[in-house]
N, C-alpha and C positions, 0 to 999 in steps of 0.2 A: 504494500500500500504506500502511495506517495506521501512523503512527510508534509503535513499541512502547516507546519510551523514556518514563520517568516524568518528568512535567513539574514544575518547581520555580518558585515565586514567592519572590523574596528581598526583604526589607524591612529597611533599615538606613540611618540618617541620616548615617553616616560614609562618604563616597565611597571612601576608600582601603580600608577594611575590607570594604565591600560588593564592591569589585572583586576583592579577594583571595579572598573566599568564592565569588564567581561563578566565578573561575578554578579553584578547588579542586573545585567541583561539576562543572563542564564538562569537567574532566580525566577524569571517569568516563563511559565510553561509554553507560551505561544511563540517564543523567540529562540533561535539557535544561532550562536556565534560560530560561523563556519571558518573564520580565520582572523587572526590579529597580527598586525604588522607595525613596523616602527618608522616607516617613511612613506612619502607620497608615491614614489616610483613603484615600490612594492605593493602599495594599495591598488594602483591601477592594474598592475600585473595580475594580482589575485582577483580583482573585479572582472577582468577580461576572461579569466579562467573559470570562475565560479558563478558569475552573474547574480550577486546578492540582491535581495529586496531592499535592503537598507544599508547605507554607509554612514558610520559615525567617524568623523574625520577631525583630527586635531588641526588647528589653524597653523601653528608654528612647528613644522617638521623639517628635517634636513632635505635639501633638494627641492622637490615640488612641495609647495605649501597646500594648505587645505582648500584655498580658493581655486587653485589650479586643478586639484582633484575634482572639486565640485563642478567646475566647467567641463572637465572631461566626462564626468558622469552624465551631465545634462545632454551632451552630444551623443554619447555612446550607450548609455543605459537610461534612456528617458523614462522608463517605468519605475526606476529605483528612487528611493527617498534618500536625500543627503542631509545630514545634520552636522553643522560645524560646532565644535567645542573649542573654547579658547579661554586663556587666562585673562584676556582683554574683554571688557564688556561695553566699551564705548559705542555710541551710536554710529560712528564712522565704520566700525568693523561690522556692525549689524547690516548697515546699508550695503557694504561691499559683499557680504554673504548673500544677500538677496540678488545683487547684480550677477553674482557668480552662478546663480541657479540653485542655491541651497534651499531646502524646505524648512529649515529651522536653525536657530542659533542659541546655544546653551553656554552660559558662562560656567567655567569649571567649578566655581564656588557653589553653583546651583545644581551640579550634575546629580548629586545624590537624590535631590527632591524633584528635579524637573526633566531629567533626560528621558525617562520612560514616557512621560507625557508628550514630549517632543516627538519621540519615535512613533507613538500611537496616534498623533494628531492627523486628522483626515482632511482638513481644509485650512487654507490660508498659510501664512508664514508664522511659525511658532517662535516666540521669544521667551527665554527663561526670565525669572523674576528680576534678576539684576541686569539683564541685557538692555542696552540702549541708554543707560545712564551716563552722565558725564563722569569722566575719570581723569585723574591727574596724569599728565605725561611724564614718563621717566626722563631724567636729564639727557640720556643719550638719544631720545626721540623728539624732544621738545623743540619747536621752532620759535625763535624770538620774533614774535609778530611785530614788535616795534621796530626791528631792524633786520628784516629778512635778508638784506644784501650781505650781512655778515656771514651767512651760511651758504647762500646760493649764488652770490656774485661770481664765484670761481668756476661755476659750471658753464660749459659751452652751450650754444643753442641746441646742438644735437643731443647733448646730455639732458637738457631741460625737456626736450620733446619726449625722450624716453621716460624721464621721471613723471611727466604728466600721465603717460599711459600706464605706468606702474601704479600710480595713485588711483586709477580706474580699475585696478585688479586684473589688468591684461597679463597674459603669460608672455614669456619671451618670444614664443612663436607668433603670437598674435601681434606683438609689437613689431616684429620683423615684417609681417605682412602689411601692416598699416603704413610703416615708414619706408617700405621697399628696400630694406637692408637685410643682411644675413643674421641668423640667430647668433652666430659667433660675434658679430659686431655689437649686437644688443647686449650680450654677456659682457663684452669689454666695456661698454658704456656703463653698465650697472656696477661693475667693479670699480671703475673710475669715480663714479658718483659716491659710492660708499667710502672710498678712500678720502675724497675731498671733504665729505661730511663727517668723517671720523665715526662711521657706523660699523659695528662689528657683529658678527653672527649671521646665520644663514637667512634669517627673515627680518633683520633689522631695517633694511631698506624699504621693504614692503610696509612694515609697521610705521615707519617715519612718513612715508608717502601718504598712506591712508589717514593717519592722524592729522596731517597738515594739508589735506587735499584741497580745501577751499583756497588757501593761500597759493598753492602750487598752480592751480588752474588759472590764476590771474597773471601768471608770468608769460 
């Protein structure tokens, strides 16, 4: 007899959190976690192989981030539900999740109480109780709105064009198509931008761009 339980693919690069979320989901008899992985590329590979009903995706993962995975799922697994989980809860991140095609956004601090509701939601875009609130930017991500030139004046026009598209949660491939340049060139621009802005970590540029999207779009 065919298994009637809904299948879930879980992606998060923090083993303890991933194990906790797996236990939470598997405690519900109607769901089955068919795989859990630690990065975006592995998530896509397993999704292609297994065709899950639901993807629970951490935003900040090595390599491909959660938005990129959600965009892929929208294009290649249109019947699947994608839920973004993140340590960030600001409205900029919620908006970016919607634009990426996710069906819900759950702040990690709400995961224990709200994740199953997000997975089971059948209509609209689900936001956990803390999602969409204002949050203070970390010093490595904060843009000095009074003097943006201090941070951005050193960027070339080509780098600014890339940064604007990053702020819209576009993948490197999508940026290359919009600008008519190679993905390798896009990666080079992203690395140069991160260096000039003193951003460190695999997703720091994305987080900076999303958090400061309104300012960046005026440049």
